[in-house]
C-alpha positions in Angstrom: 3.8 -34.3 -64.2 0.4 -32.6 -64.8 -0.4 -29.6 -62.7 -3.9 -29.0 -61.2 -5.2 -26.1 -59.1 -3.9 -25.9 -55.6 -6.3 -27.0 -52.9 -6.1 -27.8 -49.2 -7.5 -30.7 -47.3 -8.1 -30.6 -43.6 -7.5 -34.0 -41.9 -7.4 -34.2 -38.2 -7.6 -30.5 -37.9 -4.5 -29.7 -40.0 -4.5 -28.1 -43.4 -2.7 -30.3 -46.0 -1.6 -29.0 -49.4 -2.4 -31.0 -52.5 -0.7 -29.3 -55.4 0.0 -32.0 -58.0 -1.7 -35.2 -59.2 1.2 -37.6 -59.9 1.2 -39.6 -63.2 0.4 -42.7 -61.2 -2.7 -41.1 -59.7 -3.8 -39.8 -63.1 -3.4 -43.3 -64.6 -5.6 -44.8 -61.8 -8.1 -42.0 -62.2 -8.5 -42.6 -65.9 -8.3 -46.4 -66.0 -7.8 -47.8 -62.5 -10.6 -50.3 -63.0 -8.8 -52.5 -65.5 -8.7 -55.1 -62.7 -10.7 -55.6 -59.6 -9.0 -53.9 -56.6 -9.5 -55.4 -53.2 -9.1 -53.6 -49.9 -5.7 -55.1 -49.5 -4.5 -53.4 -52.7 -5.3 -49.9 -51.5 -9.0 -49.5 -51.8 -11.8 -48.6 -49.4 -12.9 -51.0 -46.7 -16.0 -53.1 -47.1 -18.2 -51.9 -44.3 -21.0 -54.4 -44.9 -18.6 -57.3 -44.8 -17.1 -56.1 -41.5 -20.5 -55.7 -40.0 -21.4 -59.2 -41.0 -18.3 -60.5 -39.2 -19.7 -59.1 -36.0 -23.1 -60.7 -36.4 -25.1 -57.6 -37.6 -28.1 -58.9 -39.6 -27.6 -58.2 -43.3 -24.5 -56.2 -42.4 -26.6 -53.3 -41.1 -25.9 -51.5 -37.8 -28.2 -52.5 -35.0 -28.0 -50.8 -31.6 -29.0 -54.0 -29.7 -26.3 -56.1 -31.4 -23.7 -53.4 -30.8 -24.7 -53.2 -27.1 -23.4 -56.8 -26.7 -19.9 -56.0 -27.9 -17.1 -55.5 -25.5 -15.8 -52.1 -26.7 -13.2 -50.1 -24.8 -15.3 -47.6 -22.8 -13.0 -44.6 -23.4 -12.8 -45.2 -27.1 -16.5 -45.9 -27.4 -17.3 -42.6 -25.6 -15.0 -40.6 -27.9 -15.9 -42.3 -31.2 -19.6 -42.2 -30.3 -19.7 -38.4 -30.5 -18.5 -38.4 -34.1 -21.9 -38.2 -35.8 -23.9 -36.4 -33.1 -25.1 -38.7 -30.4 -22.9 -39.6 -27.5 -23.3 -43.4 -28.1 -22.2 -45.6 -31.0 -25.1 -45.4 -33.5 -23.6 -45.9 -37.0 -21.7 -48.6 -38.8 -18.7 -46.3 -39.3 -18.5 -45.4 -35.6 -18.8 -49.1 -34.6 -16.1 -50.2 -37.1 -13.8 -47.5 -35.7 -14.4 -48.4 -32.1 -14.0 -52.1 -32.8 -10.7 -51.5 -34.7 -9.2 -49.4 -31.9 -10.6 -51.7 -29.1 -9.5 -55.0 -30.8 -12.8 -56.6 -30.0 -12.8 -60.4 -29.5 -13.6 -62.4 -32.7 -13.4 -66.1 -33.7 -10.2 -67.0 -35.4 -11.8 -67.1 -38.8 -13.6 -63.8 -38.4 -10.4 -62.2 -37.0 -8.5 -63.2 -40.2 -11.2 -61.7 -42.4 -11.3 -58.5 -40.2 -7.5 -58.2 -40.4 -7.7 -58.6 -44.2 -10.0 -55.6 -44.3 -8.2 -53.5 -41.7 -4.7 -55.0 -41.3 -2.7 -54.2 -38.2 0.2 -53.6 -38.7 -0.4 -52.3 -42.2 -2.9 -50.0 -43.9 -5.8 -50.7 -41.6 -5.7 -47.2 -39.9 -5.2 -45.5 -43.3 -8.2 -47.4 -44.7 -10.3 -46.3 -41.7 -9.2 -42.7 -42.2 -10.2 -42.9 -45.9 -13.7 -44.0 -44.8 -14.0 -40.8 -42.7 -12.6 -38.5 -45.3 -15.1 -39.9 -47.8 -17.9 -39.2 -45.3 -16.5 -35.7 -45.0 -17.0 -35.3 -48.8 -20.6 -36.5 -48.5 -21.5 -34.5 -45.4 -19.2 -31.5 -45.2 -21.4 -29.9 -42.5 -20.3 -32.6 -40.1 -16.6 -32.1 -40.9 -15.6 -31.0 -37.5 -16.8 -34.3 -35.9 -15.0 -36.3 -38.6 -11.8 -34.4 -38.0 -12.0 -35.2 -34.3 -12.2 -39.0 -35.0 -9.5 -38.7 -37.6 -7.3 -37.1 -34.9 -8.0 -39.9 -32.5 -7.0 -42.6 -35.1 -3.9 -40.7 -36.0 -2.8 -40.5 -32.4 -3.6 -44.1 -31.5 -1.9 -45.5 -34.6 0.9 -42.9 -35.0 0.2 -42.2 -38.7 1.0 -38.9 -40.5 -1.4 -36.5 -42.2 0.5 -36.9 -45.4 0.1 -40.7 -45.3 -3.6 -40.4 -44.8 -4.1 -37.9 -47.7 -1.9 -40.0 -50.0 -3.8 -43.2 -49.2 -7.2 -41.5 -49.6 -6.3 -39.9 -52.9 -5.0 -43.2 -54.3 -8.2 -45.1 -53.1 -10.4 -42.4 -54.7 -8.5 -42.5 -58.0 -8.9 -46.3 -58.1 -12.6 -46.2 -57.4 -13.2 -43.5 -60.0 -10.9 -45.1 -62.5 -13.0 -48.3 -62.3 -16.1 -46.4 -63.5 -17.0 -45.8 -67.1 -18.4 -42.5 -68.5 -20.4 -42.8 -71.6 -21.1 -39.9 -74.0 -18.3 -37.5 -73.1 -15.3 -36.7 -75.3 -11.9 -37.5 -73.8 -11.2 -33.9 -72.7 -14.6 -33.6 -71.0 -14.1 -36.9 -69.3 -10.7 -36.1 -68.0 -11.8 -32.7 -66.8 -14.8 -34.2 -65.0 -12.7 -36.9 -63.3 -10.2 -34.4 -62.1 -12.8 -32.0 -60.7 -14.7 -34.7 -58.9 -11.5 -36.0 -57.4 -10.5 -32.5 -56.3 -14.0 -32.0 -54.7 -13.9 -35.4 -52.9 -10.5 -34.4 -51.5 -11.6 -31.0 -50.3 -15.4 -30.5 -50.3 -15.3 -27.3 -48.3 -13.0 -25.6 -50.8 -15.1 -23.4 -53.2 -13.3 -23.8 -56.6 -13.8 -27.5 -57.3 -17.5 -27.4 -56.4 -18.0 -24.2 -58.4 -16.2 -25.7 -61.4 -18.3 -28.8 -61.3 -21.5 -26.8 -61.2 -20.4 -24.7 -64.1 -19.3 -27.8 -66.1 -22.7 -29.5 -65.6 -24.5 -26.3 -66.6 -22.4 -26.1 -69.8 -23.1 -29.7 -70.6 -26.8 -29.2 -70.0 -26.9 -26.3 -72.5 -24.8 -28.3 -75.0 -26.4 -31.7 -74.5 -28.7 -32.8 -71.7 -27.7 -36.4 -72.4 -24.0 -35.5 -71.6 -25.1 -33.8 -68.4 -27.0 -36.9 -67.4 -24.0 -39.1 -68.1 -21.7 -36.8 -66.0 -24.2 -36.9 -63.1 -24.5 -40.7 -63.4 -20.7 -40.9 -63.0 -20.8 -38.7 -59.9 -23.7 -40.8 -58.5 -21.6 -44.0 -59.0 -18.9 -42.3 -56.9 -21.4 -41.1 -54.3 -25.2 -40.7 -54.7 -25.1 -38.2 -51.9 -22.7 -35.9 -53.7 -24.5 -36.4 -57.0 -27.8 -35.3 -55.4 -26.2 -32.1 -54.1 -24.9 -31.2 -57.6 -28.1 -32.1 -59.3 -29.9 -29.7 -57.0 -27.5 -26.8 -57.4 -26.6 -27.2 -61.1 -30.0 -27.8 -62.6 -28.7 -30.8 -64.5 -30.6 -34.1 -64.1 -29.6 -37.8 -64.0 -32.7 -38.7 -65.9 
């Protein structure tokens, strides 16, 4: 088993220890994309597909369409505060409220919705993974995301450990499906590990600092390598890549 630096992840207000990356996670991280992974096989939910099931044009959130949905008022009011405003105003908030409210759908749409967010099954874990990914993209909003994570945990009786394990596996699968051109094997493995660690715990200083130093070293050694590394991070999350591009001095090209 390969050891990595100890880090902590706060999910639902509790600090969780992540000390080791298991051989299975490392395998997924390096080559998890050898086959297409669907949501039912442990990946992230397809938000656009879910929004289309509810009639949102082009799968994009629309406050008028959302207003016609019969959401549970208590859940709507709690979830609506996640990203600032008191009402449901983002796709992620709507999907969460719809999942917890069990909004009425046609039989066909319900089957597709349950395929994305199965109940019973991994639906609640998949939903939590979505919010943890948002935490990595927007760490300043972490407190609101922890609140909605806590709500999902309580409503669906799932553990912190289960949430973290699922999210780490989904991240490793996504990252393993992405190719990195131009880096040698040791550089590639190091980059993948550090990005995974950062996405697991964006408020912890060491992973972010190590990524910035790594990008700076690559820039001094070969600007093309630095571009390749940033393109990989951008494929994981353009929001995160922009942050590191700004702070490291490296450029995607």
